[in-house]
C-alpha positions in Angstrom: 25.8 27.6 55.0 23.5 30.1 53.2 23.7 30.7 49.5 26.1 33.7 49.7 28.4 31.7 52.0 28.5 28.8 49.6 29.3 31.0 46.7 32.1 32.8 48.6 33.5 29.4 49.8 33.5 27.9 46.4 35.0 31.1 44.9 37.9 30.9 47.3 38.4 27.2 46.5 38.1 27.7 42.7 40.2 30.9 42.3 43.6 29.3 42.9 42.7 26.5 40.4 41.6 28.8 37.7 44.7 31.1 38.3 47.0 28.1 38.0 45.4 26.9 34.8 45.7 30.4 33.3 42.0 31.1 33.4 39.9 33.8 34.9 37.2 33.0 37.4 34.2 35.0 36.2 31.5 33.9 38.5 30.2 31.2 40.9 26.4 30.5 41.1 24.4 28.2 43.2 20.9 27.9 41.7 17.8 25.8 42.4 15.9 24.8 39.4 12.8 22.8 40.1 13.9 20.2 42.6 17.5 20.2 41.6 20.5 22.3 42.8 23.3 23.4 40.5 26.7 24.7 41.4 28.0 26.6 38.4 31.6 27.8 38.1 31.9 30.2 35.2 35.3 30.8 33.7 36.9 32.9 31.0 40.2 33.3 29.2 41.6 35.4 26.4 40.6 33.9 23.1 37.7 32.0 24.7 37.1 28.9 26.8 37.1 25.4 25.3 35.7 22.1 26.7 39.2 21.1 27.9 39.4 24.1 30.1 36.0 23.4 31.6 36.9 19.7 32.1 40.3 20.7 33.8 38.6 22.9 36.3 35.9 20.3 37.0 38.4 17.6 37.6 40.5 19.7 39.9 37.6 21.3 42.0 35.5 18.1 42.4 37.6 16.3 44.9 38.2 19.5 46.9 34.4 20.2 47.1 34.0 16.6 48.3 36.6 17.1 51.0 35.4 20.6 52.2 31.7 19.7 51.7 30.3 23.2 51.8 26.9 22.2 50.4 24.5 20.1 52.5 22.2 19.1 49.6 22.8 17.0 46.5 23.8 19.2 43.5 25.1 19.1 40.0 28.5 20.6 39.3 28.8 22.5 36.0 31.8 24.4 34.7 31.1 26.7 31.7 32.3 29.6 29.7 31.1 33.1 30.5 30.1 33.4 26.9 30.2 36.5 24.6 27.3 38.3 26.0 27.9 37.6 29.7 26.0 38.7 32.7 27.6 41.4 34.7 27.1 40.7 38.4 30.4 41.4 40.3 32.1 44.7 40.9 35.0 43.9 38.5 32.5 43.0 35.7 31.0 46.5 35.8 34.4 48.2 36.2 35.8 46.4 33.2 32.8 47.5 31.1 32.6 51.2 31.8 32.5 53.0 28.5 31.3 49.9 26.7 27.9 48.9 25.3 25.7 46.8 27.6 22.2 45.4 27.3 20.1 46.5 30.2 17.2 44.2 31.1 14.3 46.4 32.2 10.9 45.5 33.6 9.3 48.6 31.9 10.2 49.4 28.3 12.4 52.4 27.5 11.5 53.8 24.1 9.7 50.6 23.2 12.5 48.2 24.4 12.8 46.2 27.5 16.4 45.4 26.6 18.0 48.6 25.3 21.7 48.6 24.4 23.2 51.5 26.3 26.8 52.7 27.0 27.8 52.0 30.6 28.9 55.4 31.9 29.4 54.7 35.6 29.2 52.0 38.2 28.2 53.1 41.7 28.1 49.7 43.5 24.4 49.3 43.8 23.5 51.3 40.7 24.7 52.1 37.2 24.6 55.2 35.0 24.1 54.4 31.3 23.5 56.4 28.2 20.7 55.2 25.9 20.9 55.3 22.1 19.2 58.7 22.1 21.9 60.2 24.3 19.8 60.3 27.4 21.5 59.4 30.7 19.7 57.0 33.1 20.6 55.8 36.6 19.2 52.4 37.6 19.5 50.5 40.8 20.8 47.0 40.0 18.0 45.5 42.2 15.5 47.1 39.8 16.9 45.4 36.7 16.4 42.0 35.3 20.1 41.9 34.2 23.0 43.9 32.8 24.8 42.0 30.1 27.9 42.7 28.1 26.9 43.5 24.5 28.9 42.4 21.6 28.0 43.3 18.0 29.2 40.7 15.6 29.9 41.6 12.0 29.1 38.7 9.7 30.3 40.6 6.7 26.8 41.2 5.4 25.1 44.4 4.4 
C-alpha cells in the first residue's frame, strides 16, 4: 500500500473506535523520520484530550492493526491530541475554521512575517482565501504553503 492508502485504511479502522469512545478523529499521519516510521492517530474532544483517551485508542487500535496489517514496514504507533493550535489538513478542518483566525505558513514573508495570523474567509478545496491584519485579501494554493494552523489567542490576564 502507498502512504495515502495506509492513511485511508487506518482512518477507516480508527473512526469507529474514536466514535465509540466519544472522541473525534482529527487526523491520521504516516511519517518517516530518519530511518523510523511513525503511524500517528490524532484525536480531539470537547474540553481536551487526556492521556487516558490516548491510551484507550491505542489499546483498541493496536490489535486491529496487527490483524489487518496494512503497513509492510516496522513502525511506531502514536496516539496524541490535536492540540490547541492544530494543523488544518482535511476538508472538515478548513470548513470548521471559516471566519476564524489561522496562522498561515508562508515561504515568502508577507508584511515582514512568514507566519501571519489571518482570518480564513473561504476554503476552495485546493486553496484558501484569507484576510491579513491589514484587511487585504489573499488567495493561496495549499500546495504553496508550509502549513495552515488554527490560531488561538490565550489571555493570561496580564496587560
